[in-house]
MARROLO-197303 format. One record per residue (C-alpha): x, y, z; residue in one letter. Coordinates in steps of 0.5 Angstrom, whole numbers, plus 500, padded with zeros to 3 digits. Example, Ala and Ser with C-alpha at 12.3 -4.5 7.8 and 13.67 -1.06 7.14 Angstrom:
<atoms>
525491516a/527498514s/
</atoms>
This chain:
<atoms>
354535667m/349529667i/348526660v/342522658v/339519652l/331520652e/327516647k/323521642i/316521642t/311523637d/311530641e/318531640g/318530632l/318537631d/324539635a/328533632l/327536625k/329543628n/335540630l/337536624f/337543621e/342546626f/346539624a/345541616a/348548618y/354545621d/356541616l/355546611s/362548613e/365542611l/360540605n/359546602s/352545601s/347551600n/341553603i/334553599n/330559597e/326558603k/332559607g/333552610s/338546608y/333541609i/328541603s/325534605i/325530612l/320526615n/322524622c/315521622r/318515617d/323513622w/319514628y/314509625e/319504623d/321499628p/328498625n/329505628y/330508635d/330516636l/333519642f/334526644f/341527648i/340532654r/345535658v/342537665d/335536662g/336541656e/336539649l/343538647a/343533640g/340527638f/342520636v/338515631i/340508631i/338503625k/338496626h/340493620l/336486620l/339483614e/346484617e/344484624e/348490625v/346496630y/348502625y/349509628l/345513623n/345520625h/349523631f/349531633f/351535639i/350542639l/356546638r/355549645k/356542648n/362540644r/369539647r/367537654n/366529653n/358530652i/358527645g/363521648k/358520654q/352520649a/356515644a/357510650i/350510652q/348509645a/353503644f/351500651k/343500649l/344494645y/349488645m/352486638g/355488632k/355496631w/357500625r/359507625v/361511619s/363518616q/364521610f/371523607d/369530607w/368530615n/375529618t/372532625p/367526625a/373521623q/377524629i/372524634f/369517632w/376513632r/378516638k/371514642v/371507639i/378506640k/377507647e/370504648f/372498645t/380498648s/382498641d/378492639q/375495632y/376495625y/375500619e/372499613i/370503607r/362505607r/358501602k/357507598d/365508598n/364515601k/368514607g/370510613p/366506617a/368503624q/365496626e/366493633f/362488637t/359490644y/358485649c/356487656y/363486661s/362491667e/
</atoms>
């Protein structure tokens, strides 16, 4: 399987919003969120705000050309950190290294300091990210609490070394 990150264009914003609904649905199993009266989990989501903000980079994850998820990276200028703001893989593409491949491709986009965080209630994400980051950095990362104290965050520095 070929995993590719594809920069999201204006035409892809509706698809991104739809994928966010799938992500919210998946997370509802862990965070017990409910759908609204319109039958969706997300009431307000304006992907265009991210798209138009130069501090955000939005990517689809494609597997053999098909949509498989998304990655949203925010450059925190005040801290000089690349923050993996959102990451989602469709269920059918999980458990076969697609998420790992996509994460590594995302990290390799920018050299410098990185941060990835999870909520306390999202144990599967914590397990995934600790494993991927440990392998990617050869265990050269550290873990702190999120600034909002709602879960762990891993930080590391990526320097091209291949």
